[in-house]
N, C-alpha and C positions, 0 to 999 in steps of 0.2 A: 716630703711630708706636708709642707705648706701648700704645695701645688694640689695635693690630694684633698686637703681640707677645703681649699678654695673651690675645687671641683664639686665637692659634696654640697657646699653652700649654694652654688649656682643651681645644682640639680634640685635642692629643696625649695629654693625661691621659685624656680620654674614650675614645680609641681603645685606649689601654693597658688600661683596665678591660674594654672589650668583648673585646679579644683574650684577656685572662686568663680571662674568663667562658667564652668559646668553648672555650678549652683545657681548662678544668676540666669543663665540662658536655658537650662533644661529643667533642673529640679525645682527651681523657684519661678518658673515661667508664669504660673497662675497668679503669683503675688505681684507681678509687674502691673503697676497702675498706669493706665493710659491717661488718667486725669492729672498725674504728677509728671508726666513726660513733657519736657520743654520743647521737644522736637515735633510735638503733635498739637495742632490747634483744635480746640473743642468749640463747635458751633451748635447751639441749641436750637431746636425746632419746637416752638411753643404750641401747645394744643389749643383748640377753641374751648372756651369755658362752657360748661353746661347751661342750657336754657332754664328759665324759671317760669312756670305757669301757675295760674290761680286754680282754685278747686273746680272751676267750670271750664277749664281748658284754655283760658285767655292767656296769651303770651304777655308776660310782664317784663322779662329781661332777655335780651339776645346779645349779639356781639357785633362789633364794627372793627375794621382793620386799623392798626396803629403801627407807626414806624419809629423805632428808637435808633438814634445814632450811638453806636457802641465804640469803645476805645480800648486798645491794648497799649498802655503807656510806653512799654519798652520798645514797641515797634513804631512809634511816632517819629517821623522825619520832619525836618524843617518845612514849613508851609506858609502860605500867604494867610496869616492869621486874620487880617482885616476882612479879606474876602470870605473866609470860612465863617467868621462871626456874623457877617452880613447875611449869608445864606441861612444860618441857624437862628437869626434874629436875637442874638445875644451880644453883649459888649465884651471888651477885653478882660475886664475884671471877672466877669462870670466865667469866661473861658478858663482863666487861671484857677478859679475856685473849683470848677468841675474837674479839671485835669488833676489838681492836687488831691481831691477826694478820691478819684479813680486810682491814682498812684498809691495812695495810702491803703486802699483796699487790697490791691495787688498790682505790681508793675507788669506782671506777665499774663494775668488773667483778664478776659474781657469784662467790662462793666458798662452800665448805661452812662453815656456822656450827656446827651440831651434826649429826654423821653417824649414820646407821643407827638411826632410831627403830623401836621395835617397832610392830606393827599397832595395839596398844591405845593407845600414846602418839600415834600418827599420827591415830587416830580422834578422840581428845580435843582435839588441837591444831587439826585441820582446821576444826572448827566456829568457832573464834575467830581464824583466821589473818587475816581481813580487818581486824582491829584493829591489826595490826602491819605498818605500811608499811615497805617495804624488805626484808621477809622473805617468802619463799615456800617451798613444799615441792616437792622434786624427787624423782621416783621413779627408782630404779635397781635393779640386781640384786646380791645377795650370793651367795656360794657356799653350796651345801647339800651337804655331804659325806655320801654315802649309806653310809659305812663309817667305822669307827674305826681302820682300819689305813692303812699306807702314807703317813704324814705326810711323810716325807722324799722319797717318790716324787712325791706330788701337789703339795706345796708349799702356799702360801697367797697371798692377795691383800691388799694394804694400800695406804694412800695413797701416791701418787707423791711422791718427794723433790723438794726445790727444784731439785736438779741435773737430774733427769729432766724437770721442767717447763721448765727453761731450755733444755735441749738437744733436746727433742723437742716440736714444735708440737702434737702430738696431745693432750698432757696439759695439763690445767688444775689449779689448786689443788683438792684434794679428790678428784681422780680416783683410781680404784683400778687397781693394776698388779700383775702376778705378781711374787712376791718369791723363791720357791724352787721346786724341783722342776719338773714340767712346766708349772705355771702361769707360771714365769719363762721356761723354755726355749721355750715355744710361745705367748708373750704375744701376738705380732702375729697369730697365727692364731686364738687363742681370743677376743680382745677384741672383734672385729668392727669396725664403723665407726659412729661417732656420727652421729645425725641432728641437724638444727638448724632452729629456727624464728626468723625475724627479725620482731620486733614493733615497729611504728612508735609513737613517743611524741610527745605534743604539747609545747608550751612549758611546760606545768605538770608535765611528766614523767609524765603519765598514759598508759596504753596506749590506743591508738585503733584497733588491729587489725593484721592481717598486713601487712608491708611489701610493696607492689606485689602485693597479693592472693596472697602466698605463692609467687610465681614462683621465688624463690631458696631456698625451704625444701627440705630433704632429709629422707628417712626413714632410720631406722637400719637397718644391715645386721647381722643376727645373726652372732656369731662361729661359726666352723666347728667342728663336732664332731670329736673325735680319738679314735682307738683306740690305746691304748698296749700295749706288749708284755708287761706284767706279768700274771702269773697270780694273780688275787686270792686264790684258795684256797691256793696255795702260799705267797703272801706272808703270809697270816694264820697259817698253820701255823708258818712260820719265826719270826714275831714272838712267837708263843706259846712256842716253844722257847727264845728268847733273853730271856725274862723273868728279871729278877734277874741279868742278865749284861750285859757291855758288849762291843761289837765290831761287826763287819760281816759280812754275807753277800751275795755276788753269785752268781747262777746265770744262765748264758747257754745259749741253744740254739746249739750249734756250727755247724749247717748254715746259719744265717741271721745270727748275731750278735745276735739279739733277747734282751734282758735279761728273764729270766723272773721274777726276784725281786731286790729291792734293799733290804736290811734294814740299818738302823742302830739299834743298841741302846745305851742306852734310847731309846724313842720316846715319842710323845704322841698324843693324839686330835686330828686336824686341825680338828675343830669348835671346839676351844678358841680358835682364831684367827679366829673369825667373830663378828660382832656388836659391841656397844658395849663388851663386856669384853675384846675382842681385845688392846687395848693393855696392859691390866693383866696378862693371861695371858702375853702375849709377854715383858713385862718379867720376869715370874717365871721363865719358861723361859730367857731370855737370861742372867739373873743366876745361874743354876745352873752355876757354873764348875767343879763337880766331876763331875757326871754328864753335862753338856753335851748335853742332848736335841736341841738345834738343830744340833749338829755331825754331819754326815753321814759317819760313820766308813767306810762302804763305798766312798765316793768320795774323801774327804779324809784319812782316816787313813793316815799314812805310817809303815810298820813295816818292820823287817828281816824278810825272807821266811822265813828259817830253812831247814830241810831241803828243802822243795819246790823251792828254787832249785837243788838238786843236779841236778835233771832238765835244767836249762839247761847245766850244765857237762858232763853226759854227752853231750848232743847236739853241743855245740861240739867236744868231744874227738873224737867220731866224724867230724865234718865235716872237722876239721883232720888226721885220720889219726894222732893221737898215741897211740892205743890201739885194740886190737880188742875185740870183744865177749867173746872167749874168754880174753884175757890176765887173769891174776889178780894181785891185790895182797895181800900179807900184812898183816894188822892185828894190832897188839899192844895191843888195847883202846884204840886211839887212834893219834895220829900225832905223833911227836917231831921238832921242828925247833929247832935251837939249844938254848936253855935252856927252851923252852916245850913244852907237851904238850897236844894237842887230843884229849881223850878221847872215846870213844864206847862203845856197849853191846856191841860184838862181843867174843867171847872171845879171849884171847891166842892167837895162832897161826892165827886164821881166815884162810883164803884166799878172797877174793871176786873173782868176775868182775863184769862190769857189771850183769847182771840181779840177782845176789845182793847187789851193792853197793847197788843201789836198794832191794831188798827189806829189807835189814838197816840201811839208812841209815848205811853205814860211812864215818866221817870220814876214815880213812886212805886209802881208795880215792879219794875225791873231792879230798882234798888232793894226792894224787899226780897225778891227771889235770889238775888246775888248774895245777900247777907246769909240767907238760909243755906245756900250751897256751901259757903265757906264755914259756917258755924255748925253744919249738920254733923260732922264727926267730933264735935265738942272741942275742936282745935282748929283755928283758922290756918295755922301753918300746914296742917294736913289737907284741909279743905282747898287751899289755893292750888296745891299740886293736883288734886283730883280734878278741879275745874280746868286747870291748864292742860292736863292730859286729854280731856274731852275736846277742848277747842283745837288743840294741835292735830287731832285726828282728821280735821277738815283741811289740812294743808296750810293752816295759818302758822306764822312764825317759822317758815321754812322756805327753801328755794323751789320746792315742788318737784325737783328732779326732772325738769322739762328740758327741751332741746333748744332753748333760747340762749343767746350769747351772753346777755347781761341779766341781772336781777338783784333783788335785795331780800333778806330773810324777814324783814319786819320784826315784830317783837310780841310774844305772848309770855308775860312774866310768870314765874313760879316762885316757890319759897327761896330757892338759891338766889334769884334776882333780888328779892326783897331783903335778904340777910344783910346786904351792904347798906340798906337804908334803915331797916329796923332790926338790928342784930339780936335784940332780946325779946321784947314783947311785940306781938303781932295780932291785930284785931281786924275784923272784916271791914270796919268803917275806914280803916287807913287807906284802902284801895277802892273805895266806893265808886270812883269815876269809871272804873272798868265796867260797871253795870250798864253804862250808857255809851260805851265805846270810846271813852276818852281816857285821860290819865296815862298809864304806862302802855296801853295797848296800841300797837302800830301795825298797819297792813299796807300792802300795795294793791293797786286796782286789779291785777291778775289774780291775787289771792282772794279778793272779794268775789270776783266772777266765779272762781272755782268753788268757793263756799256756797254760792247760790246754785251752781250746777249740782253739788252734792245734795242740797235740799230738794232741788227739782227731781233728782233721782231717788229720793226717799232713803238716803243713807250711804251712798257710795259715789265715787267720782273716778274718772279716767285722767291720768296725768295730762295736763294741758300740753299740747304740742302743735308745732306749725308745719311739720312735714306730713304730707298725705301719701306721696308715692315717689320712689326713686327707681329709675329705669333699671331693670334686671336685679333689683335688690328687694329684700324683705324688710319691712318696717320693724323696728325694735319691739319685742313683745311687751315691754313695760308700758307701751302706749295703748295696748289692747287688754291689759290686765286691770280689773277694777280694784280700787283702794277703798276699803270699807271703814266707815267712821265707827266710833264707839257708842253711837246712839241707836237704839232699837228702832226698827222701821215704823212701828205704830205711833211713835211720838212725833213724827213729821207732819201728820195730817192736820192737827190743830194749828200748828205753826203756819202751814201753807194756807189754811183757811183764814188765819189772821192777815197774811200777806194779800190774799185775794180781797179781803174787806178793806185793805188800805186803798185799793183802786175803786172798790165799789162804794164805800161810804166815808173813807178816812182821808188822810193827808194827801192822797193822790187822786181824789175823786174827779178832779177837773182834767185828768190826763187820760181818761178812758179812750180806747180805740174800738170803734164799732166792730162787732163780730169776733173780737179776740179776747179771750179770758186771760188777763195778765195778773200775775202775783208779784207784788213789789214791796219795797220799803224805802221811805225817804230818810235822808240824813242831813243834819246841819252840824258842822264842826267849827268850834271857835278857833280863831286864827290870830295868834300872837306872834309878833316879830320884835326884834331889838333894833331900835333906831337911835343912833348915837348913844348906845348903852342903856337906853330906857325901854322897858318892855311895853309895847304898844299894841293895842287890839285893832286889827284891820277887819274888813268885811268877812263874814263867815264863809267857809267853803260849802259848796253844794254837792251832795252825794246822793246817788240813787242806785239801787240794785233791783233786779227783776228777772223773772223767767216767764215764758209763754210757749204754747198754751198751758193752762193749768194741769190738764190730765195727760197731755202728750207733749212734753216740753221739747221744743226744737231750738230754742235759744235761751241762754242765760247771760246776763249783761251787768256790768258794773260801770258807772259813769262818775267821774270825779271832775268837778269844775272848780278851779281855784277862785276864791273871792266871789262865788256865785250866789251869795245871799242865803238861800235855804234850799232844801232838797228838791222840792217840786218846781222851783223857779227856773233853773237852767238844766240841771242834771236829769230831773224827771221828764221834762219835755223832750230832751234829746233821746233818752232811753225809749220812751214811747214811740217816737218817730222811727228810731232804728228798728224796733221790733216790728212795726207795721211794714216798713220797707222790706225787711227780710222775709216775713211770712206772706205778705200779700203782693209784694213787688210794686206797690203804688201807695201814694199818700192821700188819705181822705181828710186828715186833720190839718188842712191848709192854714188854719188860724194859728196853730202851734208852730208850724214850719215857718210861716212869715215872721212870727214874733222872734224866733231864734235867729233867723237870717238877718234881721234888721236891728238887733241889739248887740252891742259890744261891751266888753269889760275892760277895754284898754285904759279907760280913765281910772279904774280901780287899781290896775297894775302900776300906774304912774304915781300913785299916792306916796309910797315910801321914798320916792326919788325926787319929789317935787320940792322938798325943802320947806314946804308950807305946812302949818298946823292944820289938822283936820279931825273930825270926829265921825263916828259911825252914825249914819242916818239911813236906815233901810229904805230902799225903794225910791230915793230921790237923786242919787248920784249916777244912775245908770246912763251910759252913753247910747244914744239912738243913732244908728247909721242913717244917712239920708235915704229915704225909702225908694225902692224900685217896685214897679207893679208886679203882681203875682206871676204873670205870664213870663216876664223877663227872668225872674228868679227860677221858674220851672225850667226854662231853656238852659240856664246855667247848670242846674242839677243834671239835666239830661246830657249835657256836653261832657261833664265830668264822668258820668257813668259809662 
């Protein structure tokens, strides 16, 4: 009986093993993962990243070969560490650090040990690589920026973070991923698809050839080329004009929403973030907490919009019927409410209608119509929401749903916002600074440019975007679908006429460009900072918005220059020059160009950090760069273009 029982047990155990082997080798064959099999080495074949072209077909970004030293920690055998470190140009401490990092990632999976060898270092190491078991060289592509401009537009690539590796199965340790600009926005398009080879290993961990004759191997698929909307020539010119200045410029083609130029100043050469010095250069740029060259002011800079925002209040007032275009408001060099006085540049007793109110940037006029908007429904709490809804229809106070990697919402307040400040009683005078684009209103340069594009189009805009074409793909329909504002079309004409008069007779009359009808609006924004806990006023910011030509707009632009004194002084000159360069392809206002190129604001930016007391004195603290003759400056511009 016992022998029979033992026999039955042996038979059952045997059947269990047979069933398990059948399940693993036949029934469950598809679930066998080559990636988890320790007897198979995985070698990735990295694709070339897609090229980037500007709107006119100029190549901006291509590729160059790079060689990474890879390591599989479990396969490393004793080696001449000093010789190996000498070939890699690292020291013993770095060797230990890199090895520990790779082992922590995975002792049996390959990871980058030393990235991005030069061709010379690769050639020297390749001859001796057989001596260092567990190490091998893997070829991939690095970016080769064909230009020194557009760093904030193009972005850069760097190693994937642990979080990206953990959350996205595409990436392994040491893989490169887009970090900013179009490199990040269109990472999935540009990166392509990695190929892979499965290599069978024997019990001594030696390679014995392709697994199953390479039937599971794949070849890499090159990333797709993209064409972006940026005009490289205009971008180069704008970056030149913004030298020794800080701020942002956004120019948009109103008829398409395509971004023609996106400038953040100060900027840097994108090639600084390529190669083995990338980390050192990035640290230097990142630690510059004063100039902030990595901060994209054109997308992320949140500023009070100043007088350009008066255009919004004019349009809302017309839509709500609280004023006609002919009704005048008397200005007494400003607007008095309670014990406060909002001064402006109008002469005492000036009577302005809407067109002249825009032309002269009359604070009294816009304070009056703002109060009427809020008080029209007999309740400012309702009026502020009506006002806010109209303004937000222009894309203000929102991310705009564009394809850019970074951005800020800005702020267009409504009643919910003010409930925290004024929980009970609310009157229009409480928020009167909104009438002139200060107070709680905050925008980014791209939002202002989009606002002007909507005005140029007489009531609609296309979502701003930087992609023009992707090889073998269709552009998202949201970029070709118009977004309509809540303002009726007929209300735009008087506002546009006022903007045209700004150039013809008003605050920008000295900035006219022969042969081009430009509509614009100057802006000056008070600039307060805290220094040692004390609120201190620095030199005002300079803002300018414009579009041209008047009746067939080809460009809408917003320029913001930090500490630029007033609207027409820096931002206005730059906007006019950018418009002429784009429309005519040449500059006739050499006087304006030479002035911009030979005047710096670096002294202004040094004020908060000088430790010395100072006071605002317009027009006397401007730094003048040692002048160069006009021909030399022209050659510099042509070289950049």
